[in-house]
N, C-alpha and C positions, 0 to 999 in steps of 0.2 A: 258343827257347832261351835260356839266361841271358845270353849276350853280346848277342842282338838286345834283349831287355828291356832291359839296361843302358843300350844306345845310345839306345832311345826314351825313357828317364828322362833321359838325357844333354840328348837333343835339347831336350825340355820344359822342364828346367831352364834351359837356355841361353836359350830362346826367351823364357821369363819374366824374366829377367835384363836381356834387351836389349830388350823393348817398351815401349812408354809406359804408364803406369800411370794411370787416370782418378782423380780425386778421389773420385767416385762409387764407384769399386773399394775405395778406401782406408777410407772413411767408411761404407759402408753397413752392415757388420756391428759397428760400433762405436756401442753404444747407450748405456753407463753413463758419467755424467760423469768417474768415475775413469779409465776408459780412454780416454776422449777427451783428457784431459790427460796420460796415456801416450803416446798418438799422436803428439798435438801436441810434446811434449818428444823423442819420437825423432826427428821431422824436423828439429827445431830444432838438435838434435845434427848431424844428419846432411848439414845442408847449411849454407853458409854465408850468415848473416844480412845480410851486409854487402853481398851484390849486389842488385840490383836484382830481379832474377827470383826469388832466395832469397825476399825479404822480400815479392814480389808471391805467391808460392806459400805462405809462412806464412800470410798474411792470408786468402787463399781458402781454405787448410784450415781457418783457425779460423773461417770463415764456413759452411764446409760443414758443420761439425760443430755449429755454432750453440754456440759457447762464450760463454758472458757477457762481458759488456762488460767490459774490463781484464783477464782471466783470462789470455791470451796473455802480457801485458806482465808480468804478475806471475810467469808460469812462466819465462818468460825471465830475467827478474831472480833468480829463485831458482837456475835453472840457472848461470847466470854466477857467483854466489856461491858456489855448491858446486864450480865449476870453479876459481875462484880459492883456496878453502879447500883444495883438493887440491894445487895447485901450491904454496901456503905450507907445507903440510905436507912436500911432496916436498922441498923446499928446506930446510927444518929438518933432515930426515934425513939428506940428503946432507951438511949441514954439521956434523950432529953426530960 
């Protein structure tokens, strides 16, 4: 029935959301350099890079995807600049 199917789907989704995901599961399907950068940026935005565990995860992710030396630092700087530019734009818009 539809209710049973919905319950199974909900259980499956809840299981995916609560279980640990390995770096291999994240990186294995990512083969293009563009996509590797996008995955790295998504992780950067999703976690706080200030905490040691977050920094360690980002380092491990970059290593697992074999990002070129310095690319992760470049991506983080570009992301931070984009965030700051958005904040500046929002402040200007709110003040105007």
